[in-house]
C-alpha positions, 0 to 999 in steps of 0.5 A: 720421889713421891708425893710424900717428899716435901723438900720445903720444911713441912713444919713451916707450912701454914696448913688449914685444918680440915672441916668447915670452920666458923668465919669472922664473916657471917657464914652458913654451911651447906652440906654434901659434895658438888662436882665441878665440871667447868674447864680451867678456861671457862672458870676463869683460871687462864686470867692469871695465876694467884701466887700464894706463899704459904711456907717458911724459907726452903732449906736449912740456915747456912752457918753465919746466915741471918734472917735478912740474908735468908729472906734475900736468898728466898726472894732471889730463888723465887724469882726463878720459879715465877719466871718458870726457869727451873735450870736457873733455879737449879744453878742457883741452889748449887751455888748456895749451901743453904739449898743442899737439902732441897737440891737432890729433889730437883735433880731427881726430877729435872735431870734424872727424870725420876718423876713423882708418884701420887697415891692414886690409881696407876692409870691416873698417875700415868696421866699426871706423869705426862704433865710432869714430862711437859713441865720438864720439857718447858721449864728445864729443857727450854722447849718453846711452850707451843711445841712442848704443848703439842708433845703433851697433847699427842701423848695424852691422845695416845694414852687415852686412845683418842688420836683424832680428838680435839682439845675439848673432847680430850679434856672431857675424857681426862676429866671423866677418868679422874671423876670415875675414881672419885676425884674432882679435876679441872684441865687447861692452862693457868697463866699460859701453861697447862697443868691440871688441878686434882682434889678429893673434896668440895665443900660448899659454904655461903659467905656474906661479902661486902664490896664498895657497891653493896653486900651480897651472899656468895657460895664458896667452894672449899676444895680440900685434899689436893693431889695436883695443883698445877705447874707453879705448885709442882715446881715449888713443892707447894710453896707457891700456887693458885689460891682460888678463882671465880666460876662464871656462875659466880661461885668462888672456889677456894683452895682451902690448904692455901688460907687461914680461913680467919685471916684478912688475906682469905676475907679480902685477897680472896673473897673480896677480890673474886667477888668483885670479878663476879660483879664486874663480869656481870655488869661489864661482860666485855671487860678485859682481864686486865681490867678485872684485875685492876678493879679487884686489886683496888678493892683489896687496897681499899679494905685491907689493913696491911699498907704493905699490900700496895708494895706487893702489887708494885713489885708484881708490875711489869707492862712488858708481859701483856698476857699477864693481867696481874702484872699489867693491872699492878703496873697501872696501880703503880702509875696511879699511886705515884703521888699518893703517900704510900706510907699512910694506910688511910691515903691508900684506902681513900685513893683506891676507892677514888680510882675504882669510882673513876674506873667504873665511869670509864667502863660505863663509857666504854661498854655501857651499863649492863641491864643485869647490873646487880648493884650489890644484890645477891648473885 
């Protein structure tokens, strides 16, 4: 199985054309490439996976099945992947005829260990194969993540001839190996699991982003030509995966293929969401991941023209996952919107802003006010 094999219909994927497009937001293009040297943890990716669904339904349509049945089936199968339960997903595929064209790819990788090969130099493929083995150990064989992680790190150390290296040193060597071949790479954990991000090109641009407390310019790195996009993208052959993140210096990183750059999802759910993270980290350096996500989601709800966004957040709510900042934040949103008319967009937008203002006062009491509070100034 190679990276050219794509079991979910390629024609249904909303791929973003290459190059810098002119956005509805005021934008100034910059030229040249940049190297992203931060680890995933320093980049803030560990704070939570931003799932991006950018394809149609997997597989063909079973005889006599309608769109509602397909939608229910797709939602069902997605839950296995969101839980990292590949064995359960394969069992579900075996039981549903509409997945007959998808199933062989999963059997090849997870049952037969026929791992994917990418169009990159062999030594780099060897490294990515070790991560694929880790994915199989974790998501199919059911090894505890800590045990699977120990095996992964031991294999990487052996591969790079670094028997006594700590994780920081190992990460430096991994990143250097990819950069030596002209690739950008980040290593670390996303939502509790290891998985690298490897891409070919970084194109910076500047966007003017409006937030409730003011407007500012933000550098946005458009990341192009992805080779590898961590574990969720791997498990779903590109259907779900990380869409972007904010670096500690305030730069917003956007995986370009995941977005229509003219869409509200890009302008609100990525730019405004991540810009709010940048403002809040600077204003409240001790802020928790769940508090960050709660505030960014409120900003999305305030600016979004989609009344269904609130329901999307409510469907993600789960307070039983304390390490999942998105799930915890969504649970709080569910409680605080319980008495709001969730069918009226203006009620959602107004309530979101009220909650954001109240939470700002709560954080000021909890953490105090940073002297570096940007108040809408450029960061």
